[in-house]
C-alpha positions, 0 to 999 in steps of 0.5 A: 907669297904668304905674309902676316902683318899686324900693328900694336899702338900704345898711346901713353901720356908718360912712360920711362924707356930704357932707350937713349931717345925719349918722347918730348912735348914736340915729338912722339917716340916710336919703337919698332920690332920687325921679324919674319913669320917665325919670329926671327928678327930682321936686321937692317930693315928700313921702316918709313913714316910718311906724313899724309899731309906733306909726304915728308918721310922719316925712316929708321933701320932695325938693329941686330935685334930687329928693333928701331927707335925714332922720334917723329913730329906730333900733329900728323897722320903717318903711313907706316911702310917697310922695304921688302928688298927695294919695294916699299910696302904699306903696313898701316897708318896711325895718327899722332895728336898735337895736344899736350903730353908725351906720346909713345907707340909700339909697332910690330911688323911681321913679314916674310922677305921676298926672294925675287924682286923685279927691277922696273924700267931698266934701260940700256944705252948704246954702249950697253951701260944702264942709263941714269934712271935705271941707276936710281933703281940699281942704287936701291938694290946696292943699298940692300946689298950693303946692309946685308953683307952676306946676301948673294943674288942672281941677276936674271934677265929675260926677253920675249920671243921676238928674236931667235933663241940664240940672239935672245940669250946673247942680249939678255946675258949682256943686260945681266952683265951690265947690271952686275958691272954697275953694282961691282963698280959701286963696291959690291964684291963680284962673287956675291953676284951671278949674272944670267941671261935666260933669253925667252926660256922663262916666259911669265905670259903668252908672247901673243899680245904686246902686253904679254911680251912686255911682261916677259921682257923683265929683269929679276934679282933673285936672292940665293943667300939671305940676310945673315 
């Protein structure tokens, strides 16, 4: 998928902002603008600042204008990341000096949000429900759906060809249903989610080798109605 990213950093000794938060002697102010490739603001986008020294993470979510404002401690190098659905994507890095002065930065992020995300490591218990580790992954998807209340998705479960076509369809439909059930029980409206088991109908790799079969055994979240 084509993506275009860029960053503009403005280091100021002092600058008056109209925002309610301002840079201090201990923390730098970062102003974020997030939009798609057509310059339409992306609402509810999570932007993260991760310290390279201790992995301490600070995050801010964009408002209806695609803007966000956050204070982060001085004296560190930060990796800037954004969330493409549930995947954290690194955008850039920058350093906030520890010296005297009030530092402020402007960061612009442009990207086209994905329509499909692969849920990794989803596992099911004997009763058909998802296990605890899988729940962590699904909770991240639930958060995306919470932030974007008009988003609608299809849970698409796929398999390799190790079973009959009929059995594969049955297994994957049960998997998709279990994930939908989990999200609905967490508060997502049922009509926003469609569960489909595709069985072996849509392979993305040959089923000859174990690696290919592993790729084909996957669960995707397909966005059918976008953010706003």
